[in-house]
N, CA, C and O of each residue as an XYZ file, in Angstrom:
588
protein
N     -27.679    -23.957     -3.434
C     -26.911    -24.804     -4.250
C     -27.590    -25.239     -5.563
O     -28.688    -25.795     -5.577
N     -26.809    -24.928     -6.764
C     -27.644    -25.435     -7.890
C     -26.883    -26.421     -8.590
O     -25.667    -26.291     -8.729
N     -27.502    -27.374     -9.029
C     -26.655    -28.330     -9.819
C     -27.600    -28.402    -11.330
O     -28.816    -28.248    -11.444
N     -26.788    -28.632    -12.191
C     -27.442    -28.604    -13.699
C     -26.708    -30.254    -13.885
O     -25.509    -30.523    -13.948
N     -27.690    -31.036    -13.932
C     -27.565    -32.425    -14.135
C     -27.662    -32.903    -15.522
O     -28.666    -32.565    -16.150
N     -26.754    -33.655    -16.114
C     -27.185    -34.182    -17.403
C     -26.701    -35.332    -17.541
O     -25.614    -35.673    -17.074
N     -27.632    -36.214    -18.347
C     -27.506    -37.559    -18.524
C     -26.387    -37.698    -19.664
O     -26.551    -37.132    -20.745
N     -25.351    -38.395    -19.420
C     -24.395    -38.656    -20.757
C     -23.894    -39.915    -20.946
O     -23.860    -40.735    -20.028
N     -23.467    -40.164    -22.152
C     -22.803    -41.322    -22.786
C     -21.600    -41.354    -22.116
O     -21.353    -42.375    -21.475
N     -20.740    -40.392    -22.125
C     -19.554    -40.105    -21.540
C     -19.354    -38.635    -21.364
O     -20.083    -37.836    -21.950
N     -18.373    -38.252    -20.563
C     -17.973    -36.855    -20.272
C     -16.596    -36.830    -19.546
O     -16.252    -37.615    -18.663
N     -15.895    -35.850    -20.035
C     -14.576    -35.558    -19.441
C     -14.266    -34.091    -19.082
O     -15.012    -33.172    -19.421
N     -13.257    -33.935    -18.458
C     -13.022    -32.303    -18.129
C     -11.521    -32.319    -18.251
O     -10.857    -33.264    -17.825
N     -11.062    -31.404    -18.759
C      -9.359    -31.145    -18.932
C      -8.969    -29.946    -18.373
O      -9.649    -28.940    -18.575
N      -7.814    -29.906    -17.592
C      -7.146    -28.651    -17.185
C      -5.707    -28.510    -17.978
O      -4.888    -29.425    -18.068
N      -5.561    -27.242    -18.512
C      -4.245    -27.217    -19.044
C      -3.817    -28.497    -19.913
O      -2.673    -28.941    -19.817
N      -4.701    -29.038    -20.705
C      -4.594    -29.809    -21.823
C      -4.654    -31.360    -21.212
O      -4.737    -32.315    -21.985
N      -4.610    -31.523    -19.898
C      -4.655    -32.715    -19.482
C      -5.934    -33.274    -18.831
O      -6.544    -32.583    -18.016
N      -6.324    -34.413    -19.143
C      -7.621    -35.032    -18.743
C      -7.566    -35.278    -16.935
O      -6.803    -36.133    -16.485
N      -8.272    -34.609    -16.188
C      -8.349    -34.794    -14.835
C      -9.464    -35.470    -14.310
O      -9.507    -35.837    -13.135
N     -10.512    -35.683    -15.248
C     -11.754    -36.412    -14.776
C     -12.456    -37.136    -15.990
O     -12.838    -36.359    -16.865
N     -12.675    -38.353    -16.192
C     -13.582    -38.828    -17.283
C     -14.366    -39.839    -16.761
O     -13.974    -40.533    -15.823
N     -15.553    -39.994    -17.345
C     -16.599    -41.162    -16.973
C     -17.128    -41.678    -18.450
O     -16.913    -41.193    -19.561
N     -17.840    -42.751    -18.091
C     -18.508    -43.319    -19.269
C     -20.128    -42.943    -19.111
O     -20.515    -41.796    -18.891
N     -21.049    -44.140    -19.266
C     -22.381    -43.668    -18.947
C     -22.643    -43.205    -17.679
O     -22.086    -43.798    -16.754
N     -23.454    -42.166    -17.398
C     -23.907    -41.638    -16.111
C     -24.281    -40.190    -16.235
O     -24.975    -39.783    -17.168
N     -23.820    -39.430    -15.297
C     -24.277    -38.161    -15.031
C     -23.170    -37.087    -14.914
O     -22.290    -37.208    -14.061
N     -23.209    -35.984    -15.807
C     -22.399    -35.082    -15.662
C     -23.241    -33.815    -14.862
O     -24.361    -33.414    -15.181
N     -22.339    -33.262    -13.660
C     -23.100    -32.455    -12.843
C     -22.410    -31.214    -12.701
O     -21.325    -31.254    -12.120
N     -22.848    -30.082    -13.135
C     -22.178    -28.747    -13.003
C     -22.757    -28.381    -11.705
O     -23.957    -28.559    -11.496
N     -21.852    -27.801    -10.683
C     -22.331    -27.482     -9.297
C     -21.994    -26.173     -9.148
O     -20.840    -25.786     -9.334
N     -23.031    -25.334     -8.779
C     -22.721    -23.976     -8.189
C     -23.218    -23.675     -6.875
O     -24.398    -23.890     -6.600
N     -22.402    -23.191     -6.034
C     -22.722    -22.881     -4.475
C     -23.104    -21.434     -4.342
O     -22.545    -20.552     -4.994
N     -23.977    -21.234     -3.564
C     -24.690    -19.961     -3.215
C     -24.277    -19.483     -1.809
O     -23.938    -20.305     -0.958
N     -24.305    -18.038     -1.537
C     -24.082    -17.757     -0.290
C     -25.276    -18.316      0.682
O     -26.469    -18.325      0.380
N     -24.784    -18.717      1.746
C     -25.916    -19.074      2.642
C     -25.950    -20.801      2.596
O     -26.510    -21.454      3.476
N     -25.317    -21.363      1.524
C     -25.383    -22.774      1.437
C     -24.621    -23.448      2.582
O     -23.659    -22.907      3.128
N     -25.121    -24.723      2.940
C     -24.772    -25.280      4.193
C     -24.739    -26.921      3.675
O     -25.141    -27.375      2.603
N     -24.146    -27.599      4.767
C     -24.045    -29.108      4.399
C     -25.524    -29.725      4.335
O     -25.642    -30.862      3.878
N     -26.524    -29.109      4.721
C     -27.659    -29.480      4.639
C     -28.154    -29.603      3.017
O     -28.805    -30.536      2.546
N     -27.675    -28.430      2.314
C     -27.826    -28.250      1.106
C     -27.222    -29.338      0.193
O     -27.778    -29.767     -0.817
N     -26.014    -29.739      0.664
C     -25.296    -30.803      0.043
C     -25.954    -32.055      0.095
O     -26.059    -32.755     -0.912
N     -26.486    -32.446      1.399
C     -27.221    -33.727      1.640
C     -28.609    -33.890      0.794
O     -29.042    -34.968      0.386
N     -29.199    -32.669      0.617
C     -30.224    -32.710     -0.335
C     -30.107    -32.963     -1.600
O     -30.842    -33.702     -2.255
N     -29.059    -32.277     -2.029
C     -28.726    -32.690     -3.705
C     -28.440    -34.081     -3.955
O     -28.975    -34.838     -4.765
N     -27.271    -34.352     -2.922
C     -26.717    -35.807     -3.314
C     -27.892    -36.658     -3.127
O     -28.012    -37.436     -4.074
N     -28.861    -36.793     -2.178
C     -29.990    -37.647     -1.977
C     -30.891    -37.623     -3.288
O     -31.277    -38.650     -3.845
N     -31.154    -36.457     -3.674
C     -31.916    -36.253     -4.982
C     -31.460    -36.881     -6.135
O     -32.195    -37.606     -6.806
N     -30.068    -36.609     -6.468
C     -29.479    -36.863     -7.444
C     -29.383    -38.398     -7.731
O     -29.767    -38.924     -8.776
N     -28.722    -39.160     -6.478
C     -28.361    -40.595     -6.600
C     -29.643    -41.313     -6.675
O     -29.618    -42.492     -7.026
N     -30.828    -40.710     -6.372
C     -32.348    -41.508     -6.538
C     -33.000    -41.248     -7.728
O     -33.825    -42.036     -8.191
N     -32.616    -39.920     -8.410
C     -33.528    -39.540     -9.544
C     -33.450    -40.735    -10.470
O     -32.419    -41.385    -10.637
N     -34.717    -41.004    -11.118
C     -34.895    -42.110    -12.143
C     -34.624    -41.418    -13.465
O     -35.612    -40.913    -13.998
N     -33.467    -41.304    -14.084
C     -33.210    -40.559    -15.354
C     -32.798    -41.440    -16.518
O     -32.673    -40.953    -17.641
N     -32.557    -42.886    -16.246
C     -32.050    -43.768    -17.108
C     -33.394    -44.922    -17.452
O     -34.130    -45.503    -16.655
N     -33.357    -44.968    -18.942
C     -34.525    -45.766    -19.306
C     -34.610    -47.232    -18.987
O     -33.557    -47.858    -19.107
N     -35.599    -47.839    -18.631
C     -35.762    -49.444    -18.507
C     -36.038    -49.976    -19.881
O     -36.030    -49.265    -20.885
N     -36.269    -51.200    -19.875
C     -36.507    -51.849    -21.208
C     -37.635    -51.593    -22.079
O     -37.797    -52.021    -23.222
N     -38.542    -50.696    -21.267
C     -39.837    -50.203    -21.686
C     -39.840    -48.748    -22.404
O     -40.764    -48.126    -22.928
N     -38.361    -48.410    -22.223
C     -38.004    -46.881    -22.729
C     -38.687    -45.713    -21.832
O     -38.946    -44.559    -22.172
N     -38.896    -46.341    -20.611
C     -39.094    -45.270    -19.596
C     -38.366    -44.952    -18.428
O     -37.989    -45.890    -17.726
N     -38.054    -43.569    -18.034
C     -37.113    -43.375    -17.277
C     -37.423    -43.789    -15.740
O     -37.866    -43.006    -14.901
N     -37.147    -45.010    -15.539
C     -37.361    -45.716    -14.180
C     -36.224    -46.137    -13.470
O     -36.367    -46.752    -12.413
N     -34.951    -45.843    -13.988
C     -33.797    -46.259    -13.316
C     -32.789    -45.171    -12.965
O     -32.543    -44.322    -13.821
N     -32.174    -45.124    -11.756
C     -31.384    -44.478    -11.254
C     -29.997    -44.660    -11.786
O     -29.690    -45.671    -12.417
N     -29.028    -43.540    -11.498
C     -27.521    -43.751    -11.808
C     -27.053    -44.896    -11.122
O     -26.184    -45.582    -11.660
N     -27.659    -45.307     -9.631
C     -26.949    -46.329     -9.113
C     -27.587    -47.699     -9.705
O     -27.030    -48.787     -9.565
N     -28.748    -47.530    -10.343
C     -29.471    -48.874    -10.998
C     -28.493    -49.364    -12.215
O     -28.149    -50.513    -12.493
N     -28.209    -48.326    -12.752
C     -27.415    -48.618    -14.201
C     -25.990    -48.770    -13.906
O     -25.253    -49.002    -14.864
N     -25.512    -48.681    -12.803
C     -24.135    -48.660    -12.296
C     -23.312    -47.736    -13.040
O     -22.187    -48.067    -13.415
N     -23.837    -46.520    -13.294
C     -23.222    -45.217    -13.872
C     -22.293    -44.598    -12.998
O     -22.040    -45.083    -11.895
N     -21.734    -43.492    -13.447
C     -20.601    -42.775    -12.963
C     -21.298    -41.412    -12.912
O     -22.406    -41.176    -13.392
N     -20.475    -40.511    -12.242
C     -20.694    -39.070    -12.135
C     -19.353    -38.336    -12.137
O     -18.332    -38.622    -11.512
N     -19.611    -37.208    -13.077
C     -18.550    -36.268    -13.199
C     -18.858    -35.022    -12.491
O     -19.821    -34.411    -12.955
N     -18.264    -34.492    -11.465
C     -18.822    -33.342    -10.980
C     -17.706    -32.275    -11.215
O     -16.526    -32.548    -10.993
N     -18.176    -30.850    -11.744
C     -17.595    -29.910    -12.184
C     -18.257    -28.599    -11.488
O     -19.471    -28.400    -11.524
N     -17.347    -27.737    -10.858
C     -17.775    -26.735    -10.110
C     -18.092    -25.697    -11.160
O     -17.345    -25.648    -12.138
N     -19.044    -24.916    -11.080
C     -19.478    -23.752    -12.008
C     -20.258    -22.716    -11.296
O     -21.473    -22.822    -11.128
N     -19.583    -21.755    -10.895
C     -19.974    -20.652    -10.322
C     -21.166    -19.951    -11.139
O     -22.188    -19.604    -10.548
N     -21.009    -19.768    -12.429
C     -21.786    -19.201    -13.241
C     -23.233    -19.534    -13.093
O     -24.061    -18.681    -13.413
N     -23.606    -20.672    -12.647
C     -25.001    -21.105    -12.263
C     -25.848    -20.252    -11.507
O     -27.041    -20.018    -11.700
N     -24.776    -19.631    -10.254
C     -25.403    -18.888     -9.389
C     -25.544    -17.254     -9.897
O     -25.877    -16.445     -9.032
N     -25.342    -16.858    -11.018
C     -25.279    -15.717    -11.538
C     -26.766    -15.109    -11.470
O     -27.790    -15.792    -11.455
N     -26.707    -13.716    -11.433
C     -27.855    -12.766    -11.392
C     -27.683    -12.190    -12.716
O     -26.713    -11.549    -13.120
N     -28.949    -12.558    -13.457
C     -28.916    -12.100    -15.096
C     -30.078    -10.930    -14.971
O     -30.207    -10.223    -15.970
N     -30.795    -10.701    -14.025
C     -31.996     -9.811    -14.151
C     -31.639     -8.345    -14.624
O     -32.377     -7.777    -15.428
N     -30.763     -7.874    -14.237
C     -30.576     -6.437    -14.761
C     -29.111     -6.372    -15.609
O     -28.078     -7.010    -15.408
N     -29.436     -5.310    -16.676
C     -28.303     -5.111    -17.421
C     -27.985     -6.294    -18.255
O     -28.820     -7.194    -18.349
N     -26.727     -6.377    -18.933
C     -26.104     -7.271    -19.656
C     -25.143     -8.050    -19.179
O     -24.842     -9.071    -19.798
N     -24.507     -7.707    -18.015
C     -23.431     -8.225    -17.501
C     -23.691     -9.051    -16.268
O     -24.144     -8.486    -15.273
N     -23.425    -10.427    -16.255
C     -23.915    -11.112    -15.092
C     -23.038    -10.699    -13.846
O     -21.841    -10.417    -13.799
N     -24.153    -10.756    -12.681
C     -23.762    -10.390    -11.437
C     -23.331    -11.630    -10.448
O     -24.124    -12.558    -10.288
N     -22.263    -11.625     -9.897
C     -22.177    -12.728     -8.922
C     -22.265    -12.643     -7.483
O     -21.657    -13.429     -6.757
N     -23.015    -11.698     -7.036
C     -23.101    -11.506     -5.641
C     -23.771    -12.360     -4.905
O     -23.778    -12.187     -3.686
N     -24.438    -13.403     -5.455
C     -24.884    -14.370     -4.776
C     -24.084    -15.624     -4.648
O     -24.475    -16.468     -3.842
N     -23.100    -15.822     -5.292
C     -22.201    -16.676     -5.377
C     -21.439    -16.855     -3.865
O     -21.175    -15.832     -3.234
N     -21.150    -17.977     -3.395
C     -20.718    -18.236     -2.126
C     -19.057    -17.753     -2.397
O     -18.529    -17.717     -3.508
N     -18.379    -17.391     -1.067
C     -17.082    -16.903     -1.164
C     -16.286    -18.237     -1.532
O     -16.601    -19.356     -1.126
N     -15.209    -17.944     -2.364
C     -14.473    -19.024     -2.797
C     -14.078    -20.159     -1.868
O     -14.384    -21.316     -2.156
N     -13.439    -19.877     -0.813
C     -13.096    -20.844      0.321
C     -14.176    -21.621      0.687
O     -13.953    -22.804      0.946
N     -15.494    -21.121      0.772
C     -16.698    -21.891      1.520
C     -17.107    -22.819      0.173
O     -17.263    -24.040      0.214
N     -17.232    -22.084     -0.879
C     -17.577    -22.866     -2.071
C     -16.733    -24.139     -2.475
O     -17.215    -25.190     -2.897
N     -15.544    -23.902     -2.299
C     -14.486    -25.134     -2.446
C     -14.800    -26.000     -1.303
O     -14.833    -27.188     -1.623
N     -15.009    -25.792     -0.227
C     -15.278    -26.747      1.044
C     -16.633    -27.524      0.588
O     -16.716    -28.752      0.616
N     -17.576    -26.754      0.209
C     -19.249    -27.568     -0.116
C     -18.886    -28.271     -1.232
O     -19.167    -29.469     -1.216
N     -18.270    -27.782     -2.306
C     -17.989    -28.676     -3.696
C     -17.441    -29.979     -3.168
O     -17.998    -31.046     -3.427
N     -16.240    -29.888     -2.354
C     -15.554    -31.106     -2.062
C     -16.275    -32.200     -1.317
O     -16.134    -33.417     -1.435
N     -17.186    -31.420     -0.417
C     -17.770    -32.328      0.497
C     -19.008    -32.896     -0.222
O     -19.459    -33.957      0.210
N     -19.620    -32.289     -1.298
C     -20.541    -32.814     -2.112
C     -19.966    -34.175     -2.929
O     -20.565    -35.236     -3.103
N     -18.640    -33.806     -3.363
C     -18.035    -34.804     -4.150
C     -17.731    -36.374     -3.193
O     -17.679    -37.527     -3.621
N     -17.567    -35.849     -1.768
C     -17.115    -36.961     -0.861
C     -18.270    -37.706     -0.687
O     -18.247    -38.937     -0.676
N     -19.497    -36.909     -0.520
C     -20.818    -37.535      0.068
C     -21.401    -38.450     -1.146
O     -21.871    -39.559     -0.890
N     -21.354    -37.951     -2.464
C     -21.980    -38.650     -3.454
C     -21.069    -39.966     -3.880
O     -21.546    -40.897     -4.528
N     -19.750    -39.922     -3.447
C     -19.004    -41.041     -3.782
C     -19.237    -42.191     -2.921
O     -18.686    -43.278     -3.093
N     -19.987    -41.954     -2.077
C     -20.413    -43.029     -0.850
C     -21.424    -43.868     -1.761
O     -21.727    -44.994     -1.367
N     -21.901    -43.443     -2.815
C     -23.120    -44.026     -3.493
C     -22.594    -44.594     -5.115
O     -22.926    -45.680     -5.590
N     -21.831    -43.715     -5.702
C     -21.331    -44.007     -6.915
C     -20.133    -43.722     -7.182
O     -19.629    -42.881     -6.439
N     -19.297    -44.268     -8.254
C     -18.117    -43.713     -8.703
C     -18.029    -42.310     -9.229
O     -18.840    -41.916    -10.067
N     -17.127    -41.588     -8.792
C     -17.126    -40.058     -9.151
C     -15.868    -39.573     -9.419
O     -14.931    -39.827     -8.661
N     -15.726    -38.853    -10.486
C     -14.733    -38.106    -11.131
C     -15.118    -36.560    -10.964
O     -16.270    -36.128    -10.934
N     -13.920    -35.794    -10.857
C     -14.195    -34.287    -10.689
C     -13.301    -33.416    -11.421
O     -12.236    -33.866    -11.842
N     -13.616    -32.274    -11.602
C     -12.921    -31.212    -11.981
C     -12.169    -30.653    -10.996
O     -12.223    -31.160     -9.875
N     -11.252    -29.399    -11.261
C     -10.243    -28.823    -10.226
C     -11.117    -27.677     -9.916
O     -11.695    -27.130    -10.855
N     -11.307    -27.185     -8.543
C     -11.993    -26.092     -8.408
C     -11.211    -24.721     -8.571
O     -10.065    -24.504     -8.176
N     -12.084    -23.807     -9.256
C     -11.363    -22.288     -9.428
C     -10.477    -22.239    -10.499
O      -9.747    -21.252    -10.576
N     -10.394    -23.170    -11.394
C      -9.556    -23.076    -12.492
C     -10.163    -23.163    -13.765
O     -11.244    -23.740    -13.884
N      -9.542    -22.614    -14.803
C     -10.013    -22.796    -16.348
C     -10.137    -24.414    -16.715
O      -9.219    -25.220    -16.564
N     -11.423    -24.715    -17.214
C     -11.433    -26.205    -17.405
C     -12.092    -26.104    -18.896
O     -12.639    -25.125    -19.404
N     -11.909    -27.227    -19.373
C     -12.552    -27.625    -20.689
C     -13.367    -28.840    -20.409
O     -12.816    -29.880    -20.049
N     -14.955    -28.729    -20.594
C     -15.560    -30.000    -20.203
C     -16.237    -30.542    -21.604
O     -16.855    -29.804    -22.370
N     -16.054    -31.729    -21.782
C     -16.682    -32.459    -22.923
C     -17.739    -33.378    -22.529
O     -17.611    -34.339    -21.770
N     -18.784    -32.992    -23.115
C     -20.134    -33.654    -22.686
C     -20.784    -34.179    -23.873
O     -21.133    -33.433    -24.787
N     -20.984    -35.618    -23.896
C     -21.693    -36.214    -24.666
C     -23.139    -36.639    -24.256
O     -23.357    -37.780    -23.849
N     -24.166    -35.657    -24.375
C     -25.462    -35.899    -23.680
C     -26.025    -37.010    -24.327
O     -25.670    -37.370    -25.449
N     -27.029    -37.656    -23.551
C     -27.720    -39.093    -23.887
C     -29.129    -38.512    -23.885
O     -29.554    -38.219    -22.768
N     -29.884    -38.303    -24.856
C     -31.492    -37.832    -25.019
C     -31.588    -36.544    -25.824
O     -32.259    -36.660    -26.849
N     -31.065    -35.334    -25.589
C     -30.576    -34.872    -24.271
C     -31.494    -34.904    -23.120
O     -32.676    -34.651    -23.354
N     -31.142    -35.171    -21.935
C     -31.534    -35.251    -20.790
C     -31.022    -34.387    -19.803
O     -29.991    -34.792    -19.266
N     -31.477    -33.278    -19.411
C     -30.908    -32.054    -18.563
C     -31.935    -31.733    -17.543
O     -33.130    -31.643    -17.825
N     -31.486    -31.574    -16.439
C     -32.138    -30.933    -15.276
C     -31.604    -30.111    -14.408
O     -30.416    -30.286    -14.140
N     -32.267    -29.126    -13.819
C     -31.844    -28.063    -13.019
C     -32.200    -28.251    -11.628
O     -33.389    -28.120    -11.337
N     -31.462    -28.504    -10.826
C     -31.817    -28.642     -9.183
C     -31.428    -27.543     -8.384
O     -30.320    -27.022     -8.516
N     -32.272    -27.156     -7.559
C     -31.867    -26.049     -6.585
C     -32.176    -26.558     -5.162
O     -33.304    -26.856     -4.768
N     -31.105    -26.619     -4.480
C     -31.304    -27.291     -2.980
C     -32.308    -26.555     -2.294
O     -33.015    -27.245     -1.559
N     -32.570    -25.298     -2.337
C     -33.530    -24.398     -1.732
C     -34.876    -24.846     -2.011
O     -35.817    -24.537     -1.280
N     -35.002    -25.579     -3.063
C     -36.569    -26.085     -3.847
C     -36.753    -27.418     -3.293
O     -37.875    -27.914     -3.396
N     -35.761    -28.120     -2.681
C     -35.880    -29.713     -2.477
C     -36.620    -29.934     -0.987
O     -36.840    -31.070     -0.569
């Protein structure tokens, strides 16, 4: 499971011109689910993300977590994060989880992270417009297999 985590001042997601999720200060998380990912991958990422110190303290050091700053999270499914770009010029998605399993793990991720912080989300499997006002910018890529 791959998560692209961005510290934001605000972020929102639209589906067919309607805002379905919107947050203020917090984290925008683009989430890709790989074949073979399990609930353990969800747990690893949730634990890591809610405890990462990505927000600045009064000394301008990244010492505060999203929980510490009472931030929010916007989670958006993004299967393109798991694309294989090694050969040719067209992305291959053979490493992406099947849609039904990816949706299940995406929803489980949202459910579990919402135990710690306020969460908004996109809609799995549809075309979305994501608006991100990066703060910093501060952006990290997390792979559950490396945690």
